[in-house]
PDBQT receptor file of N, H, CA, C and O in Angstrom, charges set to zero:
ATOM      1  N   MET A   1      -7.034  29.402 -19.451  1.00  0.00    +0.000 N 
ATOM      2  CA  MET A   1      -7.117  28.141 -20.153  1.00  0.00    +0.000 C 
ATOM      3  C   MET A   1      -5.952  27.254 -19.699  1.00  0.00    +0.000 C 
ATOM      4  O   MET A   1      -4.816  27.713 -19.582  1.00  0.00    +0.000 OA
ATOM      5  N   ILE A   2      -6.246  26.013 -19.453  1.00  0.00    +0.000 N 
ATOM      6  H   ILE A   2      -7.169  25.640 -19.548  1.00  0.00    +0.000 HD
ATOM      7  CA  ILE A   2      -5.209  25.044 -19.084  1.00  0.00    +0.000 C 
ATOM      8  C   ILE A   2      -4.556  24.541 -20.367  1.00  0.00    +0.000 C 
ATOM      9  O   ILE A   2      -5.238  24.019 -21.248  1.00  0.00    +0.000 OA
ATOM     10  N   LYS A   3      -3.242  24.694 -20.475  1.00  0.00    +0.000 N 
ATOM     11  H   LYS A   3      -2.687  25.118 -19.759  1.00  0.00    +0.000 HD
ATOM     12  CA  LYS A   3      -2.524  24.278 -21.679  1.00  0.00    +0.000 C 
ATOM     13  C   LYS A   3      -1.871  22.911 -21.528  1.00  0.00    +0.000 C 
ATOM     14  O   LYS A   3      -1.723  22.176 -22.505  1.00  0.00    +0.000 OA
ATOM     15  N   SER A   4      -1.479  22.573 -20.301  1.00  0.00    +0.000 N 
ATOM     16  H   SER A   4      -1.599  23.170 -19.508  1.00  0.00    +0.000 HD
ATOM     17  CA  SER A   4      -0.882  21.257 -20.075  1.00  0.00    +0.000 C 
ATOM     18  C   SER A   4      -1.086  20.863 -18.616  1.00  0.00    +0.000 C 
ATOM     19  O   SER A   4      -1.362  21.697 -17.754  1.00  0.00    +0.000 OA
ATOM     20  N   LEU A   5      -0.943  19.579 -18.375  1.00  0.00    +0.000 N 
ATOM     21  H   LEU A   5      -0.719  18.901 -19.075  1.00  0.00    +0.000 HD
ATOM     22  CA  LEU A   5      -1.096  19.027 -17.029  1.00  0.00    +0.000 C 
ATOM     23  C   LEU A   5       0.028  18.025 -16.813  1.00  0.00    +0.000 C 
ATOM     24  O   LEU A   5       0.207  17.096 -17.600  1.00  0.00    +0.000 OA
ATOM     25  N   HIS A   6       0.776  18.222 -15.747  1.00  0.00    +0.000 N 
ATOM     26  H   HIS A   6       0.631  18.977 -15.108  1.00  0.00    +0.000 HD
ATOM     27  CA  HIS A   6       1.842  17.287 -15.381  1.00  0.00    +0.000 C 
ATOM     28  C   HIS A   6       1.421  16.625 -14.072  1.00  0.00    +0.000 C 
ATOM     29  O   HIS A   6       1.228  17.298 -13.059  1.00  0.00    +0.000 OA
ATOM     30  N   ILE A   7       1.282  15.311 -14.102  1.00  0.00    +0.000 N 
ATOM     31  H   ILE A   7       1.438  14.765 -14.924  1.00  0.00    +0.000 HD
ATOM     32  CA  ILE A   7       0.871  14.549 -12.924  1.00  0.00    +0.000 C 
ATOM     33  C   ILE A   7       2.048  13.676 -12.502  1.00  0.00    +0.000 C 
ATOM     34  O   ILE A   7       2.658  12.997 -13.329  1.00  0.00    +0.000 OA
ATOM     35  N   LYS A   8       2.360  13.700 -11.209  1.00  0.00    +0.000 N 
ATOM     36  H   LYS A   8       1.865  14.252 -10.537  1.00  0.00    +0.000 HD
ATOM     37  CA  LYS A   8       3.442  12.861 -10.692  1.00  0.00    +0.000 C 
ATOM     38  C   LYS A   8       3.018  12.302  -9.338  1.00  0.00    +0.000 C 
ATOM     39  O   LYS A   8       2.591  13.044  -8.453  1.00  0.00    +0.000 OA
ATOM     40  N   ASP A   9       3.141  10.985  -9.191  1.00  0.00    +0.000 N 
ATOM     41  H   ASP A   9       3.487  10.383  -9.910  1.00  0.00    +0.000 HD
ATOM     42  CA  ASP A   9       2.822  10.291  -7.930  1.00  0.00    +0.000 C 
ATOM     43  C   ASP A   9       1.414  10.610  -7.439  1.00  0.00    +0.000 C 
ATOM     44  O   ASP A   9       1.224  10.975  -6.278  1.00  0.00    +0.000 OA
ATOM     45  N   PHE A  10       0.438  10.474  -8.314  1.00  0.00    +0.000 N 
ATOM     46  H   PHE A  10       0.593  10.177  -9.257  1.00  0.00    +0.000 HD
ATOM     47  CA  PHE A  10      -0.967  10.708  -7.967  1.00  0.00    +0.000 C 
ATOM     48  C   PHE A  10      -1.750   9.442  -8.269  1.00  0.00    +0.000 C 
ATOM     49  O   PHE A  10      -1.783   8.983  -9.410  1.00  0.00    +0.000 OA
ATOM     50  N   ALA A  11      -2.381   8.879  -7.244  1.00  0.00    +0.000 N 
ATOM     51  H   ALA A  11      -2.354   9.252  -6.317  1.00  0.00    +0.000 HD
ATOM     52  CA  ALA A  11      -3.146   7.628  -7.384  1.00  0.00    +0.000 C 
ATOM     53  C   ALA A  11      -2.249   6.566  -8.026  1.00  0.00    +0.000 C 
ATOM     54  O   ALA A  11      -1.187   6.258  -7.485  1.00  0.00    +0.000 OA
ATOM     55  N   LEU A  12      -2.647   6.010  -9.148  1.00  0.00    +0.000 N 
ATOM     56  H   LEU A  12      -3.510   6.260  -9.588  1.00  0.00    +0.000 HD
ATOM     57  CA  LEU A  12      -1.875   4.950  -9.814  1.00  0.00    +0.000 C 
ATOM     58  C   LEU A  12      -0.875   5.481 -10.836  1.00  0.00    +0.000 C 
ATOM     59  O   LEU A  12      -0.152   4.699 -11.454  1.00  0.00    +0.000 OA
ATOM     60  N   ILE A  13      -0.824   6.802 -11.023  1.00  0.00    +0.000 N 
ATOM     61  H   ILE A  13      -1.412   7.437 -10.521  1.00  0.00    +0.000 HD
ATOM     62  CA  ILE A  13       0.036   7.400 -12.052  1.00  0.00    +0.000 C 
ATOM     63  C   ILE A  13       1.394   7.746 -11.447  1.00  0.00    +0.000 C 
ATOM     64  O   ILE A  13       1.476   8.526 -10.498  1.00  0.00    +0.000 OA
ATOM     65  N   ASP A  14       2.463   7.162 -11.999  1.00  0.00    +0.000 N 
ATOM     66  H   ASP A  14       2.397   6.529 -12.770  1.00  0.00    +0.000 HD
ATOM     67  CA  ASP A  14       3.821   7.519 -11.572  1.00  0.00    +0.000 C 
ATOM     68  C   ASP A  14       4.176   8.903 -12.107  1.00  0.00    +0.000 C 
ATOM     69  O   ASP A  14       4.600   9.781 -11.355  1.00  0.00    +0.000 OA
ATOM     70  N   GLU A  15       3.996   9.088 -13.433  1.00  0.00    +0.000 N 
ATOM     71  H   GLU A  15       3.652   8.375 -14.043  1.00  0.00    +0.000 HD
ATOM     72  CA  GLU A  15       4.262  10.381 -14.055  1.00  0.00    +0.000 C 
ATOM     73  C   GLU A  15       3.572  10.428 -15.416  1.00  0.00    +0.000 C 
ATOM     74  O   GLU A  15       3.610   9.466 -16.182  1.00  0.00    +0.000 OA
ATOM     75  N   LEU A  16       2.942  11.569 -15.698  1.00  0.00    +0.000 N 
ATOM     76  H   LEU A  16       2.911  12.351 -15.075  1.00  0.00    +0.000 HD
ATOM     77  CA  LEU A  16       2.198  11.727 -16.946  1.00  0.00    +0.000 C 
ATOM     78  C   LEU A  16       2.167  13.191 -17.334  1.00  0.00    +0.000 C 
ATOM     79  O   LEU A  16       1.960  14.054 -16.481  1.00  0.00    +0.000 OA
ATOM     80  N   GLU A  17       2.370  13.483 -18.606  1.00  0.00    +0.000 N 
ATOM     81  H   GLU A  17       2.539  12.782 -19.299  1.00  0.00    +0.000 HD
ATOM     82  CA  GLU A  17       2.256  14.836 -19.152  1.00  0.00    +0.000 C 
ATOM     83  C   GLU A  17       1.139  14.825 -20.193  1.00  0.00    +0.000 C 
ATOM     84  O   GLU A  17       1.161  14.026 -21.129  1.00  0.00    +0.000 OA
ATOM     85  N   VAL A  18       0.162  15.721 -20.024  1.00  0.00    +0.000 N 
ATOM     86  H   VAL A  18       0.144  16.370 -19.263  1.00  0.00    +0.000 HD
ATOM     87  CA  VAL A  18      -0.957  15.832 -20.959  1.00  0.00    +0.000 C 
ATOM     88  C   VAL A  18      -0.959  17.250 -21.508  1.00  0.00    +0.000 C 
ATOM     89  O   VAL A  18      -1.020  18.209 -20.738  1.00  0.00    +0.000 OA
ATOM     90  N   ASP A  19      -0.893  17.399 -22.834  1.00  0.00    +0.000 N 
ATOM     91  H   ASP A  19      -0.843  16.621 -23.459  1.00  0.00    +0.000 HD
ATOM     92  CA  ASP A  19      -0.974  18.705 -23.481  1.00  0.00    +0.000 C 
ATOM     93  C   ASP A  19      -2.362  18.877 -24.067  1.00  0.00    +0.000 C 
ATOM     94  O   ASP A  19      -2.876  17.988 -24.746  1.00  0.00    +0.000 OA
ATOM     95  N   PHE A  20      -2.965  20.028 -23.799  1.00  0.00    +0.000 N 
ATOM     96  H   PHE A  20      -2.547  20.750 -23.247  1.00  0.00    +0.000 HD
ATOM     97  CA  PHE A  20      -4.297  20.328 -24.309  1.00  0.00    +0.000 C 
ATOM     98  C   PHE A  20      -4.182  21.305 -25.474  1.00  0.00    +0.000 C 
ATOM     99  O   PHE A  20      -3.387  22.244 -25.427  1.00  0.00    +0.000 OA
ATOM    100  N   GLU A  21      -4.965  21.085 -26.506  1.00  0.00    +0.000 N 
ATOM    101  H   GLU A  21      -5.611  20.322 -26.544  1.00  0.00    +0.000 HD
ATOM    102  CA  GLU A  21      -4.998  21.963 -27.672  1.00  0.00    +0.000 C 
ATOM    103  C   GLU A  21      -6.123  22.974 -27.513  1.00  0.00    +0.000 C 
ATOM    104  O   GLU A  21      -6.949  22.846 -26.609  1.00  0.00    +0.000 OA
ATOM    105  N   GLU A  22      -6.163  23.980 -28.385  1.00  0.00    +0.000 N 
ATOM    106  H   GLU A  22      -5.492  24.084 -29.119  1.00  0.00    +0.000 HD
ATOM    107  CA  GLU A  22      -7.280  24.927 -28.386  1.00  0.00    +0.000 C 
ATOM    108  C   GLU A  22      -8.561  24.202 -28.755  1.00  0.00    +0.000 C 
ATOM    109  O   GLU A  22      -8.535  23.244 -29.527  1.00  0.00    +0.000 OA
ATOM    110  N   GLY A  23      -9.676  24.651 -28.211  1.00  0.00    +0.000 N 
ATOM    111  H   GLY A  23      -9.697  25.429 -27.583  1.00  0.00    +0.000 HD
ATOM    112  CA  GLY A  23     -10.966  24.041 -28.522  1.00  0.00    +0.000 C 
ATOM    113  C   GLY A  23     -11.285  22.901 -27.577  1.00  0.00    +0.000 C 
ATOM    114  O   GLY A  23     -10.845  22.884 -26.427  1.00  0.00    +0.000 OA
ATOM    115  N   LEU A  24     -12.046  21.964 -28.070  1.00  0.00    +0.000 N 
ATOM    116  H   LEU A  24     -12.403  21.978 -29.004  1.00  0.00    +0.000 HD
ATOM    117  CA  LEU A  24     -12.539  20.843 -27.276  1.00  0.00    +0.000 C 
ATOM    118  C   LEU A  24     -11.498  19.726 -27.208  1.00  0.00    +0.000 C 
ATOM    119  O   LEU A  24     -10.951  19.312 -28.230  1.00  0.00    +0.000 OA
ATOM    120  N   ASN A  25     -11.235  19.248 -26.002  1.00  0.00    +0.000 N 
ATOM    121  H   ASN A  25     -11.680  19.585 -25.172  1.00  0.00    +0.000 HD
ATOM    122  CA  ASN A  25     -10.346  18.108 -25.780  1.00  0.00    +0.000 C 
ATOM    123  C   ASN A  25     -11.161  17.005 -25.125  1.00  0.00    +0.000 C 
ATOM    124  O   ASN A  25     -11.905  17.262 -24.178  1.00  0.00    +0.000 OA
ATOM    125  N   ILE A  26     -11.030  15.787 -25.616  1.00  0.00    +0.000 N 
ATOM    126  H   ILE A  26     -10.426  15.578 -26.385  1.00  0.00    +0.000 HD
ATOM    127  CA  ILE A  26     -11.827  14.656 -25.135  1.00  0.00    +0.000 C 
ATOM    128  C   ILE A  26     -10.888  13.550 -24.665  1.00  0.00    +0.000 C 
ATOM    129  O   ILE A  26      -9.950  13.175 -25.368  1.00  0.00    +0.000 OA
ATOM    130  N   LEU A  27     -11.154  13.031 -23.464  1.00  0.00    +0.000 N 
ATOM    131  H   LEU A  27     -11.916  13.335 -22.893  1.00  0.00    +0.000 HD
ATOM    132  CA  LEU A  27     -10.409  11.882 -22.944  1.00  0.00    +0.000 C 
ATOM    133  C   LEU A  27     -11.176  10.616 -23.291  1.00  0.00    +0.000 C 
ATOM    134  O   LEU A  27     -12.356  10.493 -22.962  1.00  0.00    +0.000 OA
ATOM    135  N   THR A  28     -10.520   9.683 -23.946  1.00  0.00    +0.000 N 
ATOM    136  H   THR A  28      -9.561   9.783 -24.213  1.00  0.00    +0.000 HD
ATOM    137  CA  THR A  28     -11.143   8.402 -24.260  1.00  0.00    +0.000 C 
ATOM    138  C   THR A  28     -10.194   7.284 -23.833  1.00  0.00    +0.000 C 
ATOM    139  O   THR A  28      -8.990   7.494 -23.683  1.00  0.00    +0.000 OA
ATOM    140  N   GLY A  29     -10.748   6.118 -23.645  1.00  0.00    +0.000 N 
ATOM    141  H   GLY A  29     -11.726   5.947 -23.767  1.00  0.00    +0.000 HD
ATOM    142  CA  GLY A  29      -9.925   4.972 -23.298  1.00  0.00    +0.000 C 
ATOM    143  C   GLY A  29     -10.766   3.865 -22.700  1.00  0.00    +0.000 C 
ATOM    144  O   GLY A  29     -11.929   4.060 -22.349  1.00  0.00    +0.000 OA
ATOM    145  N   GLN A  30     -10.156   2.709 -22.592  1.00  0.00    +0.000 N 
ATOM    146  H   GLN A  30      -9.211   2.551 -22.877  1.00  0.00    +0.000 HD
ATOM    147  CA  GLN A  30     -10.840   1.550 -22.040  1.00  0.00    +0.000 C 
ATOM    148  C   GLN A  30     -11.076   1.731 -20.545  1.00  0.00    +0.000 C 
ATOM    149  O   GLN A  30     -10.479   2.600 -19.909  1.00  0.00    +0.000 OA
ATOM    150  N   THR A  31     -11.942   0.911 -20.003  1.00  0.00    +0.000 N 
ATOM    151  H   THR A  31     -12.427   0.205 -20.519  1.00  0.00    +0.000 HD
ATOM    152  CA  THR A  31     -12.179   0.888 -18.564  1.00  0.00    +0.000 C 
ATOM    153  C   THR A  31     -10.861   0.604 -17.848  1.00  0.00    +0.000 C 
ATOM    154  O   THR A  31     -10.133  -0.320 -18.210  1.00  0.00    +0.000 OA
ATOM    155  N   GLY A  32     -10.566   1.401 -16.837  1.00  0.00    +0.000 N 
ATOM    156  H   GLY A  32     -11.157   2.152 -16.543  1.00  0.00    +0.000 HD
ATOM    157  CA  GLY A  32      -9.334   1.211 -16.084  1.00  0.00    +0.000 C 
ATOM    158  C   GLY A  32      -8.118   1.885 -16.681  1.00  0.00    +0.000 C 
ATOM    159  O   GLY A  32      -7.006   1.694 -16.188  1.00  0.00    +0.000 OA
ATOM    160  N   ALA A  33      -8.305   2.675 -17.741  1.00  0.00    +0.000 N 
ATOM    161  H   ALA A  33      -9.208   2.830 -18.141  1.00  0.00    +0.000 HD
ATOM    162  CA  ALA A  33      -7.170   3.318 -18.398  1.00  0.00    +0.000 C 
ATOM    163  C   ALA A  33      -6.658   4.545 -17.648  1.00  0.00    +0.000 C 
ATOM    164  O   ALA A  33      -5.534   4.986 -17.886  1.00  0.00    +0.000 OA
ATOM    165  N   GLY A  34      -7.478   5.112 -16.731  1.00  0.00    +0.000 N 
ATOM    166  H   GLY A  34      -8.392   4.754 -16.538  1.00  0.00    +0.000 HD
ATOM    167  CA  GLY A  34      -7.026   6.255 -15.946  1.00  0.00    +0.000 C 
ATOM    168  C   GLY A  34      -7.710   7.573 -16.255  1.00  0.00    +0.000 C 
ATOM    169  O   GLY A  34      -7.261   8.622 -15.794  1.00  0.00    +0.000 OA
ATOM    170  N   LYS A  35      -8.787   7.541 -17.025  1.00  0.00    +0.000 N 
ATOM    171  H   LYS A  35      -9.152   6.688 -17.400  1.00  0.00    +0.000 HD
ATOM    172  CA  LYS A  35      -9.500   8.785 -17.367  1.00  0.00    +0.000 C 
ATOM    173  C   LYS A  35      -9.987   9.506 -16.118  1.00  0.00    +0.000 C 
ATOM    174  O   LYS A  35      -9.814  10.718 -15.997  1.00  0.00    +0.000 OA
ATOM    175  N   SER A  36     -10.586   8.785 -15.198  1.00  0.00    +0.000 N 
ATOM    176  H   SER A  36     -10.727   7.799 -15.296  1.00  0.00    +0.000 HD
ATOM    177  CA  SER A  36     -11.109   9.391 -13.967  1.00  0.00    +0.000 C 
ATOM    178  C   SER A  36      -9.986   9.909 -13.077  1.00  0.00    +0.000 C 
ATOM    179  O   SER A  36     -10.176  10.891 -12.359  1.00  0.00    +0.000 OA
ATOM    180  N   ILE A  37      -8.839   9.278 -13.109  1.00  0.00    +0.000 N 
ATOM    181  H   ILE A  37      -8.685   8.481 -13.692  1.00  0.00    +0.000 HD
ATOM    182  CA  ILE A  37      -7.697   9.748 -12.329  1.00  0.00    +0.000 C 
ATOM    183  C   ILE A  37      -7.222  11.098 -12.865  1.00  0.00    +0.000 C 
ATOM    184  O   ILE A  37      -6.882  11.987 -12.085  1.00  0.00    +0.000 OA
ATOM    185  N   ILE A  38      -7.196  11.256 -14.180  1.00  0.00    +0.000 N 
ATOM    186  H   ILE A  38      -7.473  10.534 -14.814  1.00  0.00    +0.000 HD
ATOM    187  CA  ILE A  38      -6.807  12.538 -14.782  1.00  0.00    +0.000 C 
ATOM    188  C   ILE A  38      -7.807  13.626 -14.399  1.00  0.00    +0.000 C 
ATOM    189  O   ILE A  38      -7.404  14.738 -14.058  1.00  0.00    +0.000 OA
ATOM    190  N   ILE A  39      -9.096  13.323 -14.449  1.00  0.00    +0.000 N 
ATOM    191  H   ILE A  39      -9.423  12.420 -14.726  1.00  0.00    +0.000 HD
ATOM    192  CA  ILE A  39     -10.124  14.286 -14.042  1.00  0.00    +0.000 C 
ATOM    193  C   ILE A  39      -9.967  14.619 -12.556  1.00  0.00    +0.000 C 
ATOM    194  O   ILE A  39     -10.117  15.776 -12.162  1.00  0.00    +0.000 OA
ATOM    195  N   GLY A  40      -9.670  13.619 -11.734  1.00  0.00    +0.000 N 
ATOM    196  H   GLY A  40      -9.548  12.679 -12.053  1.00  0.00    +0.000 HD
ATOM    197  CA  GLY A  40      -9.442  13.852 -10.309  1.00  0.00    +0.000 C 
ATOM    198  C   GLY A  40      -8.262  14.783 -10.055  1.00  0.00    +0.000 C 
ATOM    199  O   GLY A  40      -8.324  15.638  -9.172  1.00  0.00    +0.000 OA
ATOM    200  N   ALA A  41      -7.192  14.621 -10.821  1.00  0.00    +0.000 N 
ATOM    201  H   ALA A  41      -7.141  13.925 -11.538  1.00  0.00    +0.000 HD
ATOM    202  CA  ALA A  41      -6.028  15.505 -10.690  1.00  0.00    +0.000 C 
ATOM    203  C   ALA A  41      -6.394  16.933 -11.088  1.00  0.00    +0.000 C 
ATOM    204  O   ALA A  41      -5.984  17.885 -10.424  1.00  0.00    +0.000 OA
ATOM    205  N   LEU A  42      -7.156  17.084 -12.159  1.00  0.00    +0.000 N 
ATOM    206  H   LEU A  42      -7.489  16.310 -12.698  1.00  0.00    +0.000 HD
ATOM    207  CA  LEU A  42      -7.622  18.419 -12.565  1.00  0.00    +0.000 C 
ATOM    208  C   LEU A  42      -8.489  19.045 -11.480  1.00  0.00    +0.000 C 
ATOM    209  O   LEU A  42      -8.346  20.229 -11.178  1.00  0.00    +0.000 OA
ATOM    210  N   ASN A  43      -9.381  18.262 -10.895  1.00  0.00    +0.000 N 
ATOM    211  H   ASN A  43      -9.497  17.300 -11.140  1.00  0.00    +0.000 HD
ATOM    212  CA  ASN A  43     -10.236  18.770  -9.820  1.00  0.00    +0.000 C 
ATOM    213  C   ASN A  43      -9.407  19.263  -8.632  1.00  0.00    +0.000 C 
ATOM    214  O   ASN A  43      -9.728  20.293  -8.039  1.00  0.00    +0.000 OA
ATOM    215  N   MET A  44      -8.351  18.538  -8.284  1.00  0.00    +0.000 N 
ATOM    216  H   MET A  44      -8.091  17.701  -8.766  1.00  0.00    +0.000 HD
ATOM    217  CA  MET A  44      -7.521  18.951  -7.147  1.00  0.00    +0.000 C 
ATOM    218  C   MET A  44      -6.822  20.274  -7.411  1.00  0.00    +0.000 C 
ATOM    219  O   MET A  44      -6.773  21.127  -6.526  1.00  0.00    +0.000 OA
ATOM    220  N   ILE A  45      -6.278  20.464  -8.615  1.00  0.00    +0.000 N 
ATOM    221  H   ILE A  45      -6.318  19.771  -9.335  1.00  0.00    +0.000 HD
ATOM    222  CA  ILE A  45      -5.587  21.731  -8.879  1.00  0.00    +0.000 C 
ATOM    223  C   ILE A  45      -6.570  22.887  -8.998  1.00  0.00    +0.000 C 
ATOM    224  O   ILE A  45      -6.183  24.050  -8.884  1.00  0.00    +0.000 OA
ATOM    225  N   LEU A  46      -7.839  22.570  -9.226  1.00  0.00    +0.000 N 
ATOM    226  H   LEU A  46      -8.154  21.626  -9.318  1.00  0.00    +0.000 HD
ATOM    227  CA  LEU A  46      -8.864  23.612  -9.290  1.00  0.00    +0.000 C 
ATOM    228  C   LEU A  46      -9.523  23.852  -7.935  1.00  0.00    +0.000 C 
ATOM    229  O   LEU A  46     -10.472  24.631  -7.841  1.00  0.00    +0.000 OA
ATOM    230  N   GLY A  47      -9.029  23.186  -6.872  1.00  0.00    +0.000 N 
ATOM    231  H   GLY A  47      -8.258  22.553  -6.948  1.00  0.00    +0.000 HD
ATOM    232  CA  GLY A  47      -9.472  23.500  -5.529  1.00  0.00    +0.000 C 
ATOM    233  C   GLY A  47     -10.309  22.471  -4.806  1.00  0.00    +0.000 C 
ATOM    234  O   GLY A  47     -10.687  22.700  -3.657  1.00  0.00    +0.000 OA
ATOM    235  N   GLU A  48     -10.616  21.345  -5.430  1.00  0.00    +0.000 N 
ATOM    236  H   GLU A  48     -10.310  21.159  -6.363  1.00  0.00    +0.000 HD
ATOM    237  CA  GLU A  48     -11.408  20.324  -4.743  1.00  0.00    +0.000 C 
ATOM    238  C   GLU A  48     -10.560  19.646  -3.673  1.00  0.00    +0.000 C 
ATOM    239  O   GLU A  48      -9.360  19.439  -3.856  1.00  0.00    +0.000 OA
ATOM    240  N   ARG A  49     -11.192  19.305  -2.563  1.00  0.00    +0.000 N 
ATOM    241  H   ARG A  49     -12.167  19.473  -2.415  1.00  0.00    +0.000 HD
ATOM    242  CA  ARG A  49     -10.478  18.611  -1.489  1.00  0.00    +0.000 C 
ATOM    243  C   ARG A  49     -10.223  17.154  -1.854  1.00  0.00    +0.000 C 
ATOM    244  O   ARG A  49     -11.035  16.517  -2.526  1.00  0.00    +0.000 OA
ATOM    245  N   ALA A  50      -9.087  16.639  -1.402  1.00  0.00    +0.000 N 
ATOM    246  H   ALA A  50      -8.428  17.156  -0.856  1.00  0.00    +0.000 HD
ATOM    247  CA  ALA A  50      -8.761  15.229  -1.614  1.00  0.00    +0.000 C 
ATOM    248  C   ALA A  50      -9.563  14.379  -0.644  1.00  0.00    +0.000 C 
ATOM    249  O   ALA A  50      -9.802  14.783   0.494  1.00  0.00    +0.000 OA
ATOM    250  N   ASP A  51      -9.977  13.208  -1.092  1.00  0.00    +0.000 N 
ATOM    251  H   ASP A  51      -9.783  12.880  -2.016  1.00  0.00    +0.000 HD
ATOM    252  CA  ASP A  51     -10.713  12.280  -0.223  1.00  0.00    +0.000 C 
ATOM    253  C   ASP A  51      -9.773  11.518   0.676  1.00  0.00    +0.000 C 
ATOM    254  O   ASP A  51     -10.217  10.693   1.474  1.00  0.00    +0.000 OA
TER     255      ASP A  51
């Protein structure tokens, strides 16, 4: 289980720390808030190739 995610110098994010709780975690936010960037960072650490 992923408990936290630390992103630094990825796409438009300078630095971000995300803590995940037990159970379901949902990312919400306005268009352009960075939800897809966070998912992209998770995909990279899980083995997806960078574009």
